[in-house]
N, C-alpha and C positions, 0 to 999 in steps of 0.2 A: 656328734659332739664329743662323745667319750673317746673315740679313736683319735680325733684331732688333739684333744688334751694329752693323750698318751704320746703322740708324735712330738708335740711341743715340749713335753717334759723330758723325753729321751734326748731330743735335740739340745735342749738347755744343758742337760747333764754332759753331753759330749763337748759343748762349747766351754763349759767350766773346766773340764779335764784339760782341754787344750790351753786355756788361759793360764792354768796353774802349771803348765810345762813350757816356760818361756824359751827353753833350749830349742824347741822346734822353730820358733820365729828367728832365733839367733842363727840356727843352721841354714834357714832360708836366706837370711841376709848374707852369710858367708858364701853360700852356693851362688847366689845371684851376683855378688861382687866378683867372684872368680870367673864366672862364665860370660856375663854380659859385657863388662868393660874390657876384661883381659882377653878372653877367647874371641869375643866379637870384634874388639878393637884390633887384635892381631890379625884376624882373618881379613878385616877390612883393609888394613894397611898393605897386606901382601897379595890379596886376591880381588879386592873390591873393584878395581878398575877393569879387571879382566872379565868378571862375571856380569857387570853392569848394574849392580844394586848394592845397597849398603848392608854389609854383613852385621853391623851392630844392631840394626833394627830387625834384621832377619832372625838373629839369635834371641833377641828380646821376646819377639812374638812366640817363638818356639818354646822358650823356657816358661813363659807365662801360662800357656796352655798345658804344658807338661806338669807344672806345679798344681794346677787345678785338678788334673786327672789323678796324679800320684798321691796327693794329699788326701783326697777323698777315698781313694782305693785303700790306702794304708790305714785310714781312720776306721775302716770296717774291721780291722784287726780286733777291735774291742768286742766284736761279736764272739770271738773265740775266747777272749779274756773273760767275758761274762759267762760263757758256757762252762769254762773250767771252774769258775767260782759259783756256778749254779744260779747266777743272777737271772738268766733267761728263763729258767724253770719257775722262778718266783713271778716273773712277768706273765708267763703263760697261764697262770691260774687266774689272772685278772680277766674280766669280761671285755676284752678288746680284740680287734682283728689281729691275726698273727702278722699280717703285712705292716701293721702300724709300727712294730718293732723295727723292721727293716727301714721303713721310710724315716723314722725318727733318727736312726743312726746316720742315714745318708744326709738328712737335713743338717744335723750337727756337724758332720764332717765337711759338708759343703761350706758352711759358715767359716770353719777353720781354714778351708782352702782359699776363700775370698780374703780372709785376713792376711794370709801369706801372699796372696796376689797383690795386696796393697803394698807390701814390702818390696816386691819385685818392681812394681810401677815406680816407686820412689827411687830405687837403684837405677832403673832405666832412665828416668828423668835426669838424675845426676850425671849419668854416663853420656848424655847427649842424644837420647832417642827422641825423635820429634813427636811428642805427645800433645794432644789437645783434649779439651773436655768432650768435644764431639766424638772423637775416636774412642775415648774411654767409655762413654755412655753406650756407644754402639757395640763395644766389646763385651759389656756386662752380660747380656743374654747368652752370648757364646760361652762365656766363663761359667755361667750357671749350668748350661747344658753339658759342658765338659765335666763339671763336677758330678752331675747325675750319671753320665756315662762311666766315669771312673768308679762311682759308688756301685753301679750295677755290675761292673766287671769285678769289683772287689767282693761283692756278695756271692757271685757264682763260684769264685775261686775259694773263698772261705767256707762255703757250704760243703765243699768236697772233703775237707780235712777236719779231723777231730781235735787237733791241738794247734796252738799258735806257732810253735817252733817249726813244724812241718810246713804250715801255710806260708810263713815268712821266707823259708828257703825257696819254695816254689815261686813265690812272687818275685824274688830276686832273679831267678832263672828266666821267668817270663818277661820281666821288665827290661833285662839287659838288651836283647835284640830289639825290643820295642823302642827303646831309648834311641837307638842308632838308625832304625829303619822308618821312623816317623817323620824324619826331616827336621828335627829340632835344631840341629847345628848347621847342617849342610844340605844343599839341594839333593833330592833323590829322584830327579826326573829320569836319569839314565842309570839303571841297575841291571845286574845280571839276572836272568830269568828266575832262578830259585829265590834270590833275594827280593825280586820284584813281587813274586807271589806272596812271600811272607809279609812284605810291606803292605800289600793290599788287604791282608787279613788282620792287620794291626789296628785296633780301634783308635789309638792315639793319633795315627796318621791323619784321619779325617777331622779330628778336633783341631789339630795344629793347622791344617789347611783351611778350615773354616775360619779360624781366627785371622789368618792372613787374608782370606777373602774380604773380611770386614776391614781390617787395618789398612790394607793397600788399595781399597776401592777408589777408583778414579786416578790412581797414580800411574806414571809411565812404566813402573816395574811390575805392575800387576800380573801380566801374562808370564813373566819370568819366574816369579816367586811362588805362584799358586799352581796346583796340580789339577783340581777339578773345579766345576762351577759350585757356587754356594748351595744350589738346590740338590745336587748329587751328594755333597757332604752332609747336608741336613737330613736327607732321606736315609743315608747309611747310618748316621749317628742315631737317629730315632729308632730305626729297626734294631740295631744292636742293643740299644738301651732297653727296649721293650723285651727282647729275648733274654738278656742278662737278668733283668729284674724279675721277670716271670719265672724263669727256670731256677734262678738262684733262691728266690723266696720259697718256691715249692720244695727244693732240696733241703733248705735250712729247716723249714717247719717239719719236714718228714724226719730229719735227723733228730730233732728235739723230741718228737713224739716217740721215736724208737729208743731213746736214751734210757 
């Protein structure tokens, strides 16, 4: 009960910080407006007939999963902010499990990710993406799972660095190839061998593909837009998430104890 209260308190703190920074939602709105109707619409007009599927919908599903992953991952940045302000040291003297700190941060960042996902869904609906209540409800568990994956990835990255500036720079370096090799904007079925290997090591690839597994289920385009079966994607995501969370939490706690 004590650990659950700690998780809820830390999650609430993260949500309040997000709500008090409306520029993040505004940034998501601008980003979505630029890429979904403009990039997706442009690709659809020029390449849609040739590839056999609607690029607007393809880009929408990619950006939605990418937003869940990156928002939660970047939200874990606050671990380093708290470390620099010695906030985590104050938490560590409390009689709670060290993992509660991690899960509280991830829970709060996940809520922030879902709020941003709502903005993307609205932009997609306005742009003409064929959305339905059934599809959105089916996508919700995948969105939550993607948030947890992004949070786990963020924890293990942040646990390696001692300051926020270094971590932010490395995150940008790591995320740049991930952004293009996860199939967010364009199909990645045919890649050169080195790029294909990197793509298969990219966590976001499986989250994006699982989202499309669900969104396109039963549609004629399903085999064209998806890469793996839902089971393969789910197993890989779960394995990565467990490894990231376990290793990241252990490293973070060790760093705090050695501080």
